[in-house]
C-alpha positions, 0 to 999 in steps of 0.5 A: 795490176790488170791492164786498163781498158780504154774508157768511153771519152769524147773520142770513143764510139762505145756510147753515143750518149757521151758524144752529144756535143760532137757536131756542135757548130762552135767547135768548128768555128775554126772552119769559118775563116775568111777565105783568101786562098781563092783570091791569090789564085784567081785575080791575075794582073797588076793587083796580084803582082803588087799584092805579092810584092807586099805593096798593098796600097797599090794592090788595093787601087788595082783591084778597085779598078777591076769591075768583075766579081773577082775585083770586089772579092779581092778588095773585100779580103783586103778590107777585112784584113786591113791590107793597104787600108784600115781594117773595115769589116763593114766595108768588106761585107759590102764588097763581098755582097757585090761579088756574092750577088754576081755568083762568086763562090768565095765571096758567098762563103765569106759573107756566110762567115760574116753573118755567122760571126756577126762581123761587119753585119748583124749576126743572122744565122739564117742569112749565113746558111743561105750564103753558105748554100749558094757557095756550096752549090758552086762547089766551095768545100768549106761552105759545104762543111759549114752548111752540113754543120748547120743542118746537123745542129739545126742552126739557121736551118731546120735540123736535117741529118740527111742533109748534113750527110749530103753536104759532108759527103760532097766535101769528103769525096773531094778530099776535105779532111774536116768533112771526112771527120764529120762524115765518119762520125755520122756513120759511127753513130748512125746519125742521118745514115745507117750506122756503119763502123766500116764506113766510119773507119774508111772516112777517118782513115782518109782524113788521118792519111792526110795528117788530120790529128782528129782522124788519127785519134779516131782511127786509133780508137777504132783499132784499139776497140776493134770497131770497123776494123780488126782489133790491132793494138799495134796499129792503134798505137801507131795512129796515136803516136802520129797524133801525139807527134802533133801535140795531142795530150789525148793521144798520149793518154790513149798510148798509156792505157792501151791493153 
């Protein structure tokens, strides 16, 4: 039996027509999670001390005493997660709104998420994009990726792949793997930017080296097909194995079908 070639699939670049859903916003909703990491690094004082000890009611009381945007942001996170109080998305949205209007990027991102999901507020894609933009302009990488996705799909904003490239590039240069994957795809398909398989491989590699399963798969395919890199079966197999170790069934399929 002659060796089987890798055939076009959602992870192949040989036919853009097979990949039209590649930037569907719903595929990336896992990006749109309430951000609390900044909360843990920005709210110094007795509230944070109590929070780290697991004394959520006391932490909430302390954060409520903080008149700064950071206080409102922390309160919003706890209200949304139901820590120290009953879970209350509507109250969380009001807390985030107060902080967002005073320029808190994390609150702006979270408010964008709530409008995107219609949780605690009426679903409004345009309002979501507005708050993602506010946060993105303040350097929030998750907001930059979500705003880029909205521009790529014309979701809440007029479709503009050039703007999508702009926001993905900002986040990708700061080392954010999701942005690197999105940007690599744009270069691979020549969407919003001149088609450049070398640049696609570059960004996929940046993501793959950080442990991104998608990056490992895409880079493996490029090595298998000789797209943007010199064709190299061993390199392809190496990246597919890394993805398979993370539980990817697609990676196993590619390994089984390498020439």
